[in-house]
N, CA, C, O and the ligand as a Tripos MOL2 file, in Angstrom:
@<TRIPOS>MOLECULE
protein
  285   283    72     0     0
PROTEIN
NO_CHARGES

@<TRIPOS>ATOM
      1 N        -112.9880  167.2710 -101.4730 N.3       1 MET1
      2 CA       -113.6100  166.7510 -102.6970 C.3       1 MET1
      3 C        -114.9420  167.4550 -102.9420 C.2       1 MET1
      4 O        -115.7410  167.6180 -102.0210 O.2       1 MET1
      5 N        -115.1770  167.8710 -104.1790 N.am      2 GLU2
      6 CA       -116.4520  168.4970 -104.4760 C.3       2 GLU2
      7 C        -117.5300  167.4330 -104.6110 C.2       2 GLU2
      8 O        -117.3000  166.3390 -105.1270 O.2       2 GLU2
      9 N        -118.7060  167.7900 -104.1320 N.am      3 LYS3
     10 CA       -119.7990  166.8230 -104.1810 C.3       3 LYS3
     11 C        -120.5000  166.9080 -105.5210 C.2       3 LYS3
     12 O        -120.7700  167.9920 -106.0390 O.2       3 LYS3
     13 N        -120.7860  165.7400 -106.0680 N.am      4 LYS4
     14 CA       -121.4680  165.7200 -107.3540 C.3       4 LYS4
     15 C        -122.9720  165.8550 -107.1470 C.2       4 LYS4
     16 O        -123.5880  165.1420 -106.3550 O.2       4 LYS4
     17 N        -123.5260  166.7830 -107.8820 N.am      5 VAL5
     18 CA       -124.9600  167.0240 -107.7650 C.3       5 VAL5
     19 C        -125.6620  166.5170 -109.0130 C.2       5 VAL5
     20 O        -125.3670  166.9400 -110.1310 O.2       5 VAL5
     21 N        -126.5810  165.6150 -108.8000 N.am      6 TYR6
     22 CA       -127.3310  165.0760 -109.9400 C.3       6 TYR6
     23 C        -128.7000  164.6950 -109.4330 C.2       6 TYR6
     24 O        -128.8900  164.4620 -108.2390 O.2       6 TYR6
     25 N        -129.6430  164.6320 -110.3330 N.am      7 GLN7
     26 CA       -130.9860  164.2420 -109.9390 C.3       7 GLN7
     27 C        -131.7010  163.5370 -111.0800 C.2       7 GLN7
     28 O        -131.2060  163.4530 -112.2030 O.2       7 GLN7
     29 N        -132.8660  163.0410 -110.7560 N.am      8 LEU8
     30 CA       -133.6540  162.2910 -111.7240 C.3       8 LEU8
     31 C        -133.8940  163.1220 -112.9930 C.2       8 LEU8
     32 O        -134.2800  164.2890 -112.9170 O.2       8 LEU8
     33 N        -133.6660  162.5220 -114.1220 N.am      9 GLY9
     34 CA       -133.9210  163.1990 -115.3880 C.3       9 GLY9
     35 C        -132.7170  163.9130 -115.9740 C.2       9 GLY9
     36 O        -132.7600  164.3780 -117.1130 O.2       9 GLY9
     37 N        -131.6320  164.0020 -115.1920 N.am     10 ASP10
     38 CA       -130.4350  164.6740 -115.6970 C.3      10 ASP10
     39 C        -129.7460  163.8560 -116.7940 C.2      10 ASP10
     40 O        -129.7930  162.6260 -116.8020 O.2      10 ASP10
     41 N        -129.1140  164.5680 -117.7050 N.am     11 ILE11
     42 CA       -128.2770  163.9160 -118.7130 C.3      11 ILE11
     43 C        -126.8370  164.0380 -118.2270 C.2      11 ILE11
     44 O        -126.3270  165.1400 -118.0260 O.2      11 ILE11
     45 N        -126.1920  162.8950 -118.0410 N.am     12 VAL12
     46 CA       -124.8400  162.8970 -117.4930 C.3      12 VAL12
     47 C        -123.8210  162.2770 -118.4440 C.2      12 VAL12
     48 O        -124.1540  161.4740 -119.3160 O.2      12 VAL12
     49 N        -122.5890  162.6720 -118.2480 N.am     13 GLN13
     50 CA       -121.5000  162.1020 -119.0330 C.3      13 GLN13
     51 C        -120.6570  161.2320 -118.1160 C.2      13 GLN13
     52 O        -120.2620  161.6620 -117.0320 O.2      13 GLN13
     53 N        -120.3820  160.0080 -118.5520 N.am     14 MET14
     54 CA       -119.5760  159.1010 -117.7550 C.3      14 MET14
     55 C        -118.1160  159.1390 -118.2300 C.2      14 MET14
     56 O        -117.8100  159.6150 -119.3230 O.2      14 MET14
     57 N        -117.2280  158.6230 -117.3720 N.am     15 LYS15
     58 CA       -115.8150  158.6370 -117.7400 C.3      15 LYS15
     59 C        -115.5470  157.7440 -118.9470 C.2      15 LYS15
     60 O        -114.7000  158.0420 -119.7890 O.2      15 LYS15
     61 N        -116.2860  156.6520 -119.0060 N.am     16 LYS16
     62 CA       -116.1380  155.7390 -120.1410 C.3      16 LYS16
     63 C        -117.3970  155.7760 -120.9970 C.2      16 LYS16
     64 O        -118.4960  155.6080 -120.4700 O.2      16 LYS16
     65 N        -117.2670  155.9910 -122.2930 N.am     17 PRO17
     66 CA       -118.4600  155.9840 -123.1450 C.3      17 PRO17
     67 C        -119.1050  154.6160 -123.1930 C.2      17 PRO17
     68 O        -118.4510  153.6060 -122.9370 O.2      17 PRO17
     69 N        -120.3760  154.5790 -123.5180 N.am     18 HIS18
     70 CA       -121.0790  153.3190 -123.6960 C.3      18 HIS18
     71 C        -120.4890  152.6140 -124.9220 C.2      18 HIS18
     72 O        -120.0160  153.2790 -125.8430 O.2      18 HIS18
     73 N        -120.5110  151.2880 -124.9430 N.am     19 PRO19
     74 CA       -119.9620  150.5350 -126.0900 C.3      19 PRO19
     75 C        -120.5380  150.9700 -127.4390 C.2      19 PRO19
     76 O        -119.8950  150.7720 -128.4690 O.2      19 PRO19
     77 N        -121.7300  151.5560 -127.4510 N.am     20 CYS20
     78 CA       -122.3420  151.9780 -128.7120 C.3      20 CYS20
     79 C        -121.7190  153.2800 -129.2190 C.2      20 CYS20
     80 O        -122.0090  153.7030 -130.3380 O.2      20 CYS20
     81 N        -120.8720  153.9170 -128.4170 N.am     21 GLY21
     82 CA       -120.2030  155.1320 -128.8600 C.3      21 GLY21
     83 C        -120.7950  156.4120 -128.2990 C.2      21 GLY21
     84 O        -120.2120  157.4860 -128.4440 O.2      21 GLY21
     85 N        -121.9600  156.2990 -127.6530 N.am     22 THR22
     86 CA       -122.6010  157.4740 -127.0600 C.3      22 THR22
     87 C        -122.0990  157.6950 -125.6420 C.2      22 THR22
     88 O        -121.9320  156.7420 -124.8810 O.2      22 THR22
     89 N        -121.8630  158.9370 -125.2930 N.am     23 ASN23
     90 CA       -121.4290  159.2080 -123.9240 C.3      23 ASN23
     91 C        -122.3890  160.1580 -123.2160 C.2      23 ASN23
     92 O        -121.9790  161.0720 -122.5010 O.2      23 ASN23
     93 N        -123.6660  159.9150 -123.4350 N.am     24 GLU24
     94 CA       -124.6950  160.6690 -122.7220 C.3      24 GLU24
     95 C        -125.6760  159.6720 -122.1460 C.2      24 GLU24
     96 O        -126.2570  158.8610 -122.8670 O.2      24 GLU24
     97 N        -125.8560  159.7440 -120.8190 N.am     25 MET25
     98 CA       -126.7860  158.8410 -120.1610 C.3      25 MET25
     99 C        -127.8220  159.6520 -119.3990 C.2      25 MET25
    100 O        -127.5150  160.6930 -118.8200 O.2      25 MET25
    101 N        -129.0510  159.1600 -119.4100 N.am     26 GLU26
    102 CA       -130.1000  159.8550 -118.6690 C.3      26 GLU26
    103 C        -130.3950  159.0830 -117.3910 C.2      26 GLU26
    104 O        -130.5060  157.8570 -117.4060 O.2      26 GLU26
    105 N        -130.5220  159.8080 -116.2890 N.am     27 ILE27
    106 CA       -130.8700  159.1610 -115.0190 C.3      27 ILE27
    107 C        -132.3760  158.9260 -115.0090 C.2      27 ILE27
    108 O        -133.1620  159.8730 -114.9920 O.2      27 ILE27
    109 N        -132.7660  157.6670 -115.0200 N.am     28 ILE28
    110 CA       -134.2010  157.3720 -115.0850 C.3      28 ILE28
    111 C        -134.7410  156.7750 -113.7840 C.2      28 ILE28
    112 O        -135.9510  156.5990 -113.6450 O.2      28 ILE28
    113 N        -133.8680  156.4650 -112.8380 N.am     29 ARG29
    114 CA       -134.3330  155.9630 -111.5580 C.3      29 ARG29
    115 C        -133.2770  156.2140 -110.5080 C.2      29 ARG29
    116 O        -132.0930  155.9740 -110.7420 O.2      29 ARG29
    117 N        -133.6970  156.6960 -109.3490 N.am     30 MET30
    118 CA       -132.7400  156.9290 -108.2750 C.3      30 MET30
    119 C        -133.2010  156.2350 -107.0210 C.2      30 MET30
    120 O        -134.3850  156.2510 -106.6830 O.2      30 MET30
    121 N        -132.2490  155.6210 -106.3270 N.am     31 GLY31
    122 CA       -132.5650  154.9280 -105.0790 C.3      31 GLY31
    123 C        -131.2640  154.4410 -104.5080 C.2      31 GLY31
    124 O        -130.2490  155.1310 -104.5950 O.2      31 GLY31
    125 N        -131.2760  153.2530 -103.9210 N.am     32 MET32
    126 CA       -130.0330  152.6400 -103.4600 C.3      32 MET32
    127 C        -129.1200  152.4500 -104.6560 C.2      32 MET32
    128 O        -127.9040  152.6340 -104.5820 O.2      32 MET32
    129 N        -129.7480  152.0770 -105.7570 N.am     33 ASP33
    130 CA       -129.0490  151.9440 -107.0290 C.3      33 ASP33
    131 C        -129.5990  152.9900 -107.9800 C.2      33 ASP33
    132 O        -130.7010  153.5090 -107.8000 O.2      33 ASP33
    133 N        -128.8170  153.2810 -108.9790 N.am     34 ILE34
    134 CA       -129.2210  154.2860 -109.9530 C.3      34 ILE34
    135 C        -129.3270  153.6460 -111.3260 C.2      34 ILE34
    136 O        -128.4190  152.9500 -111.7810 O.2      34 ILE34
    137 N        -130.4700  153.9030 -111.9830 N.am     35 ARG35
    138 CA       -130.6260  153.3390 -113.3180 C.3      35 ARG35
    139 C        -130.3950  154.4480 -114.3440 C.2      35 ARG35
    140 O        -131.0460  155.4930 -114.3120 O.2      35 ARG35
    141 N        -129.4750  154.1990 -115.2310 N.am     36 ILE36
    142 CA       -129.1860  155.1780 -116.2710 C.3      36 ILE36
    143 C        -129.4730  154.5580 -117.6340 C.2      36 ILE36
    144 O        -129.2950  153.3590 -117.8470 O.2      36 ILE36
    145 N        -129.9230  155.4150 -118.5490 N.am     37 LYS37
    146 CA       -130.2630  154.9510 -119.8840 C.3      37 LYS37
    147 C        -129.3880  155.6710 -120.9030 C.2      37 LYS37
    148 O        -129.2470  156.8940 -120.8710 O.2      37 LYS37
    149 N        -128.8150  154.9010 -121.7920 N.am     38 CYS38
    150 CA       -128.0030  155.4780 -122.8570 C.3      38 CYS38
    151 C        -128.9220  156.2220 -123.8280 C.2      38 CYS38
    152 O        -129.9230  155.6720 -124.2880 O.2      38 CYS38
    153 N        -128.5760  157.4760 -124.1360 N.am     39 THR39
    154 CA       -129.4340  158.2400 -125.0400 C.3      39 THR39
    155 C        -129.2440  157.8150 -126.4910 C.2      39 THR39
    156 O        -130.0350  158.1840 -127.3590 O.2      39 THR39
    157 N        -128.1980  157.0430 -126.7510 N.am     40 GLY40
    158 CA       -127.9500  156.5990 -128.1170 C.3      40 GLY40
    159 C        -128.7180  155.3380 -128.4650 C.2      40 GLY40
    160 O        -129.5120  155.3330 -129.4060 O.2      40 GLY40
    161 N        -128.4860  154.2590 -127.7070 N.am     41 CYS41
    162 CA       -129.0960  152.9770 -128.0510 C.3      41 CYS41
    163 C        -130.2510  152.6200 -127.1310 C.2      41 CYS41
    164 O        -130.8660  151.5660 -127.2900 O.2      41 CYS41
    165 N        -130.5590  153.4960 -126.1590 N.am     42 LYS42
    166 CA       -131.6830  153.3060 -125.2300 C.3      42 LYS42
    167 C        -131.5030  152.1260 -124.2790 C.2      42 LYS42
    168 O        -132.4510  151.7090 -123.6130 O.2      42 LYS42
    169 N        -130.2940  151.5950 -124.2190 N.am     43 HIS43
    170 CA       -130.0230  150.5020 -123.2990 C.3      43 HIS43
    171 C        -129.9030  151.0730 -121.8850 C.2      43 HIS43
    172 O        -129.2530  152.1010 -121.6940 O.2      43 HIS43
    173 N        -130.5170  150.4270 -120.8980 N.am     44 SER44
    174 CA       -130.4210  150.9450 -119.5360 C.3      44 SER44
    175 C        -129.6640  149.9790 -118.6420 C.2      44 SER44
    176 O        -129.7410  148.7620 -118.8110 O.2      44 SER44
    177 N        -128.9360  150.5380 -117.6940 N.am     45 VAL45
    178 CA       -128.1710  149.7350 -116.7570 C.3      45 VAL45
    179 C        -128.4090  150.2300 -115.3310 C.2      45 VAL45
    180 O        -128.6340  151.4170 -115.0930 O.2      45 VAL45
    181 N        -128.3520  149.2790 -114.3870 N.am     46 LEU46
    182 CA       -128.5320  149.6030 -112.9840 C.3      46 LEU46
    183 C        -127.1600  149.5270 -112.3100 C.2      46 LEU46
    184 O        -126.4960  148.4910 -112.3580 O.2      46 LEU46
    185 N        -126.7430  150.6250 -111.6850 N.am     47 VAL47
    186 CA       -125.4500  150.6350 -111.0200 C.3      47 VAL47
    187 C        -125.6020  151.1330 -109.5840 C.2      47 VAL47
    188 O        -126.4110  152.0200 -109.3130 O.2      47 VAL47
    189 N        -124.8170  150.5570 -108.6610 N.am     48 PRO48
    190 CA       -124.8470  151.0390 -107.2820 C.3      48 PRO48
    191 C        -124.4380  152.5130 -107.2420 C.2      48 PRO48
    192 O        -123.6110  152.9570 -108.0380 O.2      48 PRO48
    193 N        -125.0200  153.2590 -106.3150 N.am     49 ARG49
    194 CA       -124.7810  154.7020 -106.2290 C.3      49 ARG49
    195 C        -123.2810  155.0540 -106.1560 C.2      49 ARG49
    196 O        -122.8170  155.9610 -106.8460 O.2      49 ARG49
    197 N        -122.5420  154.3300 -105.3200 N.am     50 ALA50
    198 CA       -121.1080  154.6190 -105.1560 C.3      50 ALA50
    199 C        -120.3560  154.4220 -106.4680 C.2      50 ALA50
    200 O        -119.4630  155.1970 -106.8110 O.2      50 ALA50
    201 N        -120.7300  153.3810 -107.1880 N.am     51 LYS51
    202 CA       -120.0710  153.0930 -108.4530 C.3      51 LYS51
    203 C        -120.4350  154.1620 -109.4820 C.2      51 LYS51
    204 O        -119.5900  154.6100 -110.2570 O.2      51 LYS51
    205 N        -121.7070  154.5610 -109.4730 N.am     52 PHE52
    206 CA       -122.1490  155.6040 -110.3900 C.3      52 PHE52
    207 C        -121.3550  156.8900 -110.1710 C.2      52 PHE52
    208 O        -120.8960  157.5140 -111.1270 O.2      52 PHE52
    209 N        -121.1980  157.2780 -108.9170 N.am     53 GLU53
    210 CA       -120.4820  158.5230 -108.6110 C.3      53 GLU53
    211 C        -119.0140  158.4450 -109.0090 C.2      53 GLU53
    212 O        -118.4280  159.4450 -109.4240 O.2      53 GLU53
    213 N        -118.4230  157.2720 -108.8840 N.am     54 SER54
    214 CA       -117.0120  157.1380 -109.2460 C.3      54 SER54
    215 C        -116.8230  157.1640 -110.7590 C.2      54 SER54
    216 O        -115.7510  157.5120 -111.2540 O.2      54 SER54
    217 N        -117.8810  156.7890 -111.4930 N.am     55 LYS55
    218 CA       -117.7790  156.7580 -112.9540 C.3      55 LYS55
    219 C        -118.3220  158.0240 -113.6060 C.2      55 LYS55
    220 O        -118.1010  158.2710 -114.7920 O.2      55 LYS55
    221 N        -119.0330  158.8190 -112.8190 N.am     56 LEU56
    222 CA       -119.6190  160.0480 -113.3620 C.3      56 LEU56
    223 C        -118.5450  161.0880 -113.6590 C.2      56 LEU56
    224 O        -117.7010  161.3830 -112.8130 O.2      56 LEU56
    225 N        -118.5870  161.6290 -114.8460 N.am     57 LYS57
    226 CA       -117.6210  162.6820 -115.1900 C.3      57 LYS57
    227 C        -118.2580  164.0300 -114.9040 C.2      57 LYS57
    228 O        -117.7100  164.8320 -114.1470 O.2      57 LYS57
    229 N        -119.4030  164.2820 -115.4990 N.am     58 LYS58
    230 CA       -120.1000  165.5250 -115.2060 C.3      58 LYS58
    231 C        -121.5680  165.4680 -115.6400 C.2      58 LYS58
    232 O        -121.9830  164.6090 -116.4180 O.2      58 LYS58
    233 N        -122.3220  166.4100 -115.1090 N.am     59 VAL59
    234 CA       -123.7200  166.5320 -115.5010 C.3      59 VAL59
    235 C        -123.7840  167.4690 -116.7060 C.2      59 VAL59
    236 O        -123.3570  168.6220 -116.6290 O.2      59 VAL59
    237 N        -124.3110  166.9730 -117.8000 N.am     60 LEU60
    238 CA       -124.3850  167.7830 -119.0210 C.3      60 LEU60
    239 C        -125.5860  168.7180 -119.0020 C.2      60 LEU60
    240 O        -125.4670  169.9130 -119.2740 O.2      60 LEU60
    241 N        -126.7360  168.1560 -118.6800 N.am     61 ARG61
    242 CA       -127.9420  168.9720 -118.6350 C.3      61 ARG61
    243 C        -128.7630  168.5910 -117.4140 C.2      61 ARG61
    244 O        -129.0350  167.4140 -117.1730 O.2      61 ARG61
    245 N        -129.1540  169.6000 -116.6490 N.am     62 SER62
    246 CA       -129.9440  169.3390 -115.4630 C.3      62 SER62
    247 C        -131.4320  169.4290 -115.7850 C.2      62 SER62
    248 O        -131.8810  170.3580 -116.4570 O.2      62 SER62
    249 N        -132.1770  168.4590 -115.3010 N.am     63 ALA63
    250 CA       -133.6140  168.4480 -115.5560 C.3      63 ALA63
    251 C        -134.2930  169.6120 -114.8680 C.2      63 ALA63
    252 O        -135.2740  170.1510 -115.3810 O.2      63 ALA63
    253 N        -133.7810  170.0100 -113.7050 N.am     64 ALA64
    254 CA       -134.4050  171.0850 -112.9310 C.3      64 ALA64
    255 C        -134.3260  172.4240 -113.6500 C.2      64 ALA64
    256 O        -135.2970  173.1800 -113.6670 O.2      64 ALA64
    257 N        -133.1740  172.7200 -114.2430 N.am     65 GLN65
    258 CA       -132.9790  173.9930 -114.9120 C.3      65 GLN65
    259 C        -133.9280  174.1810 -116.0940 C.2      65 GLN65
    260 O        -134.4170  175.2860 -116.3320 O.2      65 GLN65
    261 N        -134.1860  173.1120 -116.8260 N.am     66 SER66
    262 CA       -135.0310  173.2270 -118.0080 C.3      66 SER66
    263 C        -136.4940  173.4190 -117.6430 C.2      66 SER66
    264 O        -137.2940  173.8560 -118.4700 O.2      66 SER66
    265 N        -136.8400  173.0930 -116.4040 N.am     67 GLU67
    266 CA       -138.2410  173.2240 -115.9930 C.3      67 GLU67
    267 C        -138.4700  174.4400 -115.1260 C.2      67 GLU67
    268 O        -139.5450  174.6010 -114.5490 O.2      67 GLU67
    269 N        -137.4860  175.2840 -115.0300 N.am     68 GLU68
    270 CA       -137.5850  176.4640 -114.2040 C.3      68 GLU68
    271 C        -138.7440  177.3570 -114.6650 C.2      68 GLU68
    272 O        -138.8850  177.6510 -115.8520 O.2      68 GLU68
    273 N        -139.5570  177.7730 -113.7150 N.am     69 GLY69
    274 CA       -140.6530  178.6700 -114.0420 C.3      69 GLY69
    275 C        -141.9110  177.9660 -114.4930 C.2      69 GLY69
    276 O        -142.9400  178.6150 -114.6820 O.2      69 GLY69
    277 N        -141.8620  176.6730 -114.6700 N.am     70 SER70
    278 CA       -143.0510  175.9540 -115.1430 C.3      70 SER70
    279 C        -143.7890  175.2810 -114.0060 C.2      70 SER70
    280 O        -144.6140  174.3960 -114.2330 O.2      70 SER70
    281 N        -143.5040  175.6880 -112.8040 N.am     71 ASN71
    282 CA       -144.1300  175.0490 -111.6430 C.3      71 ASN71
    283 C        -145.4730  175.6790 -111.3650 C.2      71 ASN71
    284 O        -146.1600  175.2790 -110.4240 O.2      71 ASN71
    285 ZN       -125.4950  152.9480 -125.8700 Zn       72 ZN72
@<TRIPOS>BOND
     1     1     2 1
     2     2     3 1
     3     3     4 2
     4     3     5 am
     5     5     6 1
     6     6     7 1
     7     7     8 2
     8     7     9 am
     9     9    10 1
    10    10    11 1
    11    11    12 2
    12    11    13 am
    13    13    14 1
    14    14    15 1
    15    15    16 2
    16    15    17 am
    17    17    18 1
    18    18    19 1
    19    19    20 2
    20    19    21 am
    21    21    22 1
    22    22    23 1
    23    23    24 2
    24    23    25 am
    25    25    26 1
    26    26    27 1
    27    27    28 2
    28    27    29 am
    29    29    30 1
    30    30    31 1
    31    31    32 2
    32    31    33 am
    33    33    34 1
    34    34    35 1
    35    35    36 2
    36    35    37 am
    37    37    38 1
    38    38    39 1
    39    39    40 2
    40    39    41 am
    41    41    42 1
    42    42    43 1
    43    43    44 2
    44    43    45 am
    45    45    46 1
    46    46    47 1
    47    47    48 2
    48    47    49 am
    49    49    50 1
    50    50    51 1
    51    51    52 2
    52    51    53 am
    53    53    54 1
    54    54    55 1
    55    55    56 2
    56    55    57 am
    57    57    58 1
    58    58    59 1
    59    59    60 2
    60    59    61 am
    61    61    62 1
    62    62    63 1
    63    63    64 2
    64    63    65 am
    65    65    66 1
    66    66    67 1
    67    67    68 2
    68    67    69 am
    69    69    70 1
    70    70    71 1
    71    71    72 2
    72    71    73 am
    73    73    74 1
    74    74    75 1
    75    75    76 2
    76    75    77 am
    77    77    78 1
    78    78    79 1
    79    79    80 2
    80    79    81 am
    81    81    82 1
    82    82    83 1
    83    83    84 2
    84    83    85 am
    85    85    86 1
    86    86    87 1
    87    87    88 2
    88    87    89 am
    89    89    90 1
    90    90    91 1
    91    91    92 2
    92    91    93 am
    93    93    94 1
    94    94    95 1
    95    95    96 2
    96    95    97 am
    97    97    98 1
    98    98    99 1
    99    99   100 2
   100    99   101 am
   101   101   102 1
   102   102   103 1
   103   103   104 2
   104   103   105 am
   105   105   106 1
   106   106   107 1
   107   107   108 2
   108   107   109 am
   109   109   110 1
   110   110   111 1
   111   111   112 2
   112   111   113 am
   113   113   114 1
   114   114   115 1
   115   115   116 2
   116   115   117 am
   117   117   118 1
   118   118   119 1
   119   119   120 2
   120   119   121 am
   121   121   122 1
   122   122   123 1
   123   123   124 2
   124   123   125 am
   125   125   126 1
   126   126   127 1
   127   127   128 2
   128   127   129 am
   129   129   130 1
   130   130   131 1
   131   131   132 2
   132   131   133 am
   133   133   134 1
   134   134   135 1
   135   135   136 2
   136   135   137 am
   137   137   138 1
   138   138   139 1
   139   139   140 2
   140   139   141 am
   141   141   142 1
   142   142   143 1
   143   143   144 2
   144   143   145 am
   145   145   146 1
   146   146   147 1
   147   147   148 2
   148   147   149 am
   149   149   150 1
   150   150   151 1
   151   151   152 2
   152   151   153 am
   153   153   154 1
   154   154   155 1
   155   155   156 2
   156   155   157 am
   157   157   158 1
   158   158   159 1
   159   159   160 2
   160   159   161 am
   161   161   162 1
   162   162   163 1
   163   163   164 2
   164   163   165 am
   165   165   166 1
   166   166   167 1
   167   167   168 2
   168   167   169 am
   169   169   170 1
   170   170   171 1
   171   171   172 2
   172   171   173 am
   173   173   174 1
   174   174   175 1
   175   175   176 2
   176   175   177 am
   177   177   178 1
   178   178   179 1
   179   179   180 2
   180   179   181 am
   181   181   182 1
   182   182   183 1
   183   183   184 2
   184   183   185 am
   185   185   186 1
   186   186   187 1
   187   187   188 2
   188   187   189 am
   189   189   190 1
   190   190   191 1
   191   191   192 2
   192   191   193 am
   193   193   194 1
   194   194   195 1
   195   195   196 2
   196   195   197 am
   197   197   198 1
   198   198   199 1
   199   199   200 2
   200   199   201 am
   201   201   202 1
   202   202   203 1
   203   203   204 2
   204   203   205 am
   205   205   206 1
   206   206   207 1
   207   207   208 2
   208   207   209 am
   209   209   210 1
   210   210   211 1
   211   211   212 2
   212   211   213 am
   213   213   214 1
   214   214   215 1
   215   215   216 2
   216   215   217 am
   217   217   218 1
   218   218   219 1
   219   219   220 2
   220   219   221 am
   221   221   222 1
   222   222   223 1
   223   223   224 2
   224   223   225 am
   225   225   226 1
   226   226   227 1
   227   227   228 2
   228   227   229 am
   229   229   230 1
   230   230   231 1
   231   231   232 2
   232   231   233 am
   233   233   234 1
   234   234   235 1
   235   235   236 2
   236   235   237 am
   237   237   238 1
   238   238   239 1
   239   239   240 2
   240   239   241 am
   241   241   242 1
   242   242   243 1
   243   243   244 2
   244   243   245 am
   245   245   246 1
   246   246   247 1
   247   247   248 2
   248   247   249 am
   249   249   250 1
   250   250   251 1
   251   251   252 2
   252   251   253 am
   253   253   254 1
   254   254   255 1
   255   255   256 2
   256   255   257 am
   257   257   258 1
   258   258   259 1
   259   259   260 2
   260   259   261 am
   261   261   262 1
   262   262   263 1
   263   263   264 2
   264   263   265 am
   265   265   266 1
   266   266   267 1
   267   267   268 2
   268   267   269 am
   269   269   270 1
   270   270   271 1
   271   271   272 2
   272   271   273 am
   273   273   274 1
   274   274   275 1
   275   275   276 2
   276   275   277 am
   277   277   278 1
   278   278   279 1
   279   279   280 2
   280   279   281 am
   281   281   282 1
   282   282   283 1
   283   283   284 2
@<TRIPOS>SUBSTRUCTURE
     1 MET1         2 RESIDUE 1 A MET
     2 GLU2         6 RESIDUE 1 A GLU
     3 LYS3        10 RESIDUE 1 A LYS
     4 LYS4        14 RESIDUE 1 A LYS
     5 VAL5        18 RESIDUE 1 A VAL
     6 TYR6        22 RESIDUE 1 A TYR
     7 GLN7        26 RESIDUE 1 A GLN
     8 LEU8        30 RESIDUE 1 A LEU
     9 GLY9        34 RESIDUE 1 A GLY
    10 ASP10       38 RESIDUE 1 A ASP
    11 ILE11       42 RESIDUE 1 A ILE
    12 VAL12       46 RESIDUE 1 A VAL
    13 GLN13       50 RESIDUE 1 A GLN
    14 MET14       54 RESIDUE 1 A MET
    15 LYS15       58 RESIDUE 1 A LYS
    16 LYS16       62 RESIDUE 1 A LYS
    17 PRO17       66 RESIDUE 1 A PRO
    18 HIS18       70 RESIDUE 1 A HIS
    19 PRO19       74 RESIDUE 1 A PRO
    20 CYS20       78 RESIDUE 1 A CYS
    21 GLY21       82 RESIDUE 1 A GLY
    22 THR22       86 RESIDUE 1 A THR
    23 ASN23       90 RESIDUE 1 A ASN
    24 GLU24       94 RESIDUE 1 A GLU
    25 MET25       98 RESIDUE 1 A MET
    26 GLU26      102 RESIDUE 1 A GLU
    27 ILE27      106 RESIDUE 1 A ILE
    28 ILE28      110 RESIDUE 1 A ILE
    29 ARG29      114 RESIDUE 1 A ARG
    30 MET30      118 RESIDUE 1 A MET
    31 GLY31      122 RESIDUE 1 A GLY
    32 MET32      126 RESIDUE 1 A MET
    33 ASP33      130 RESIDUE 1 A ASP
    34 ILE34      134 RESIDUE 1 A ILE
    35 ARG35      138 RESIDUE 1 A ARG
    36 ILE36      142 RESIDUE 1 A ILE
    37 LYS37      146 RESIDUE 1 A LYS
    38 CYS38      150 RESIDUE 1 A CYS
    39 THR39      154 RESIDUE 1 A THR
    40 GLY40      158 RESIDUE 1 A GLY
    41 CYS41      162 RESIDUE 1 A CYS
    42 LYS42      166 RESIDUE 1 A LYS
    43 HIS43      170 RESIDUE 1 A HIS
    44 SER44      174 RESIDUE 1 A SER
    45 VAL45      178 RESIDUE 1 A VAL
    46 LEU46      182 RESIDUE 1 A LEU
    47 VAL47      186 RESIDUE 1 A VAL
    48 PRO48      190 RESIDUE 1 A PRO
    49 ARG49      194 RESIDUE 1 A ARG
    50 ALA50      198 RESIDUE 1 A ALA
    51 LYS51      202 RESIDUE 1 A LYS
    52 PHE52      206 RESIDUE 1 A PHE
    53 GLU53      210 RESIDUE 1 A GLU
    54 SER54      214 RESIDUE 1 A SER
    55 LYS55      218 RESIDUE 1 A LYS
    56 LEU56      222 RESIDUE 1 A LEU
    57 LYS57      226 RESIDUE 1 A LYS
    58 LYS58      230 RESIDUE 1 A LYS
    59 VAL59      234 RESIDUE 1 A VAL
    60 LEU60      238 RESIDUE 1 A LEU
    61 ARG61      242 RESIDUE 1 A ARG
    62 SER62      246 RESIDUE 1 A SER
    63 ALA63      250 RESIDUE 1 A ALA
    64 ALA64      254 RESIDUE 1 A ALA
    65 GLN65      258 RESIDUE 1 A GLN
    66 SER66      262 RESIDUE 1 A SER
    67 GLU67      266 RESIDUE 1 A GLU
    68 GLU68      270 RESIDUE 1 A GLU
    69 GLY69      274 RESIDUE 1 A GLY
    70 SER70      278 RESIDUE 1 A SER
    71 ASN71      282 RESIDUE 1 A ASN
    72 ZN72       285 GROUP 0 **** ****
């Protein structure tokens, strides 16, 4: 199984879209649980890490890549 790589600030796509119709979530907190925020309606949800990984489809935009060279 390939390991999913994600980090704080990434925009991710989940297998199921949010009820508002948007399928882009931003990772705004990482820990035992992961808090993701819908980029459409700004609603945030806290999900256990294992559940998040099982529902994650792919990382759309990585926060690290966009900040490359600005260190
Ligand atoms: Zn939403």
